[in-house]
C-alpha positions as CSV (number, residue, x, y, z in Angstrom):
1,M,-6.8,-0.2,-4.4
2,E,-3.6,0.1,-6.5
3,T,-4.9,2.4,-8.6
4,R,-6.5,4.5,-5.6
5,I,-3.2,4.7,-4.1
6,R,-1.3,5.6,-7.8
7,N,-3.8,8.4,-8.2
8,L,-3.8,10.0,-4.8
9,R,0.1,10.1,-5.4
10,E,0.1,11.7,-8.6
11,D,-2.8,14.1,-7.9
12,N,-0.1,15.1,-5.0
13,D,2.4,15.5,-7.2
14,L,4.9,12.8,-5.3
15,T,7.1,10.3,-6.4
16,Q,7.1,6.5,-5.1
17,I,10.4,7.7,-3.3
18,E,9.0,10.6,-1.2
19,L,5.9,8.2,0.0
20,S,8.5,5.4,0.9
21,K,10.8,7.3,2.7
22,Y,7.6,9.0,4.6
23,L,6.5,4.8,5.3
24,K,10.1,4.1,5.9
25,I,10.3,1.2,3.5
26,S,12.0,0.8,0.1
27,Q,11.0,2.5,-3.4
28,V,10.7,-0.8,-4.7
29,A,8.8,-2.4,-1.9
30,Y,6.1,0.7,-2.4
31,S,6.1,0.2,-6.3
32,Y,5.1,-3.2,-5.4
33,Y,2.0,-1.9,-3.8
34,E,0.9,0.5,-6.2
35,S,1.8,-2.4,-8.8
36,G,-0.6,-5.1,-6.9
37,K,2.2,-7.3,-6.6
38,R,2.1,-7.7,-3.0
39,S,-0.7,-6.6,-0.3
40,I,-0.4,-3.6,1.6
41,P,-0.3,-4.5,5.5
42,L,-2.9,-2.7,7.7
43,E,0.0,-0.5,9.4
44,L,0.9,1.1,5.9
45,L,-2.7,1.5,4.7
46,S,-3.5,3.1,8.2
47,K,-0.6,5.5,7.2
48,L,-1.2,6.4,3.9
49,A,-5.0,7.2,5.0
50,D,-3.7,9.4,7.5
51,F,-0.9,10.9,5.2
52,Y,-4.0,11.8,2.4
53,K,-6.5,13.0,5.1
54,T,-8.9,10.0,4.0
55,S,-10.2,7.0,5.2
56,I,-8.6,3.4,4.6
57,D,-12.4,2.4,3.3
58,Y,-11.5,5.1,0.5
59,L,-8.3,3.7,-0.2
60,L,-9.9,0.3,-0.4
61,Y,-12.9,1.3,-3.0
62,R,-15.5,0.7,0.2
63,T,-17.0,3.9,-0.8
64,D,-16.5,7.0,-3.2
65,T,-15.8,10.1,-0.2
66,I,-12.6,11.1,0.0
67,K,-13.2,13.0,3.1
68,P,-12.3,11.1,6.5
69,Y,-14.9,9.9,8.8
70,P,-15.5,12.2,11.9
71,K,-13.7,11.6,14.8
72,K,-15.4,10.5,18.2
73,K,-16.0,12.8,20.6
């Protein structure tokens, strides 16, 4: 998962500081998530999926489809 969130951040030309501000955490905490030193809480994982317009399953390598699931009607 760490590689996927780092790649998404870099592909979108964002810094760890920009993402940490969006998530309302410190840059150090975010860097721990990217490096795998800490597990990402579900709440933050959900925010990252929403931010990148993808699914949590994509972030967790449960699928390689970046497109999010369709919303329920």
